[in-house]
N, C-alpha and C positions, 0 to 999 in steps of 0.2 A: 504494497499497499504507499510506502513509503516512495518508491521509487515513481508509481504516476504522480506523487506531490511531484515529485523534481521536476520531470517530464514537459510537465503544465508548466505553459506561458503566468509567469504569478504577478498580479491586478495589485496596483497600491489602489485606494482607498483614494488618493489624493488624482486617478487618472479619471475616475469614474466621475460620472455627474452628480450635482448636489440635488436631493428633493426639490430644491426651488423654482430648478433650472430646467426638469423636469414639467412639473405645472406648468412655467412659465410657457414652454414651447408645443406643450400639450395647449393650453391655455390661445396660442397665435394660431396653431393648429383646426382648432373649433371653430372660432372667428374667422377664420378664413374660407372654408365650406361653407361656412352660415352666410357669406359674401356673392356666395360662388354662387351660392345656390335663388338667389335674391335677382344675379342679375338675372335668373331666366325670364323674371318677368317684368325687366323692364323691357319699352318699346325705345327702338332707334328717335332720335326725336330728330333728326335730315331726314326721315323715313318717305317728306309729301314734300323733298327739291325733285323740281322736273330733273337738272342733270343725269338721277336717278335712277327717273323712270324709260322701261323700250318704250323702241318712239311712237308717238301717236300717229295719226290719222291728221291728215296738216303742215306734220316734218315737214322738214329742208336738210339731205340733206350735198353732204360733195365729195365727190371722188378723194381716193389719201391718194390715189397716183393722177393724181390731175389737178384744174385749175383749182383752188381750193376756196376759191372770191367766188363761183358759178356754183350753183346747185346743181345736183342731175336733177335730171331728167325722166322719162318713162322709155324718151328715142333713148337717153342714152345706154340703156341694160335690156341688152336680144337675149332673146328668149334661147336659151339650152348654149345663152359660155360659161367659160369661168367667172365664179364667185365676186364681190366687185367688194373688197374693206372698202368702209366711207365712215366719216363723221357727221356730228348733227353739223347747222352749218347757222350760223346763231345772225 
């Protein structure tokens, strides 16, 4: 039995965290988990911004590979052609 104690690494009480440190770590963990749970119920404040929405009927777009000052027209988009990358036009 003395042999097994001699081969196991010795742990001093100075290296072990104190009860107060463990309590503090647990408090931080519990508060953090509660905060994360509350974040699920918070609605985004900028969800109604027009810039965040998908294109709507009447919006104008520009071809990123073409003239950025000229909005796209229906004639610019050919049937059965490659997709066109476009940005919103202000």
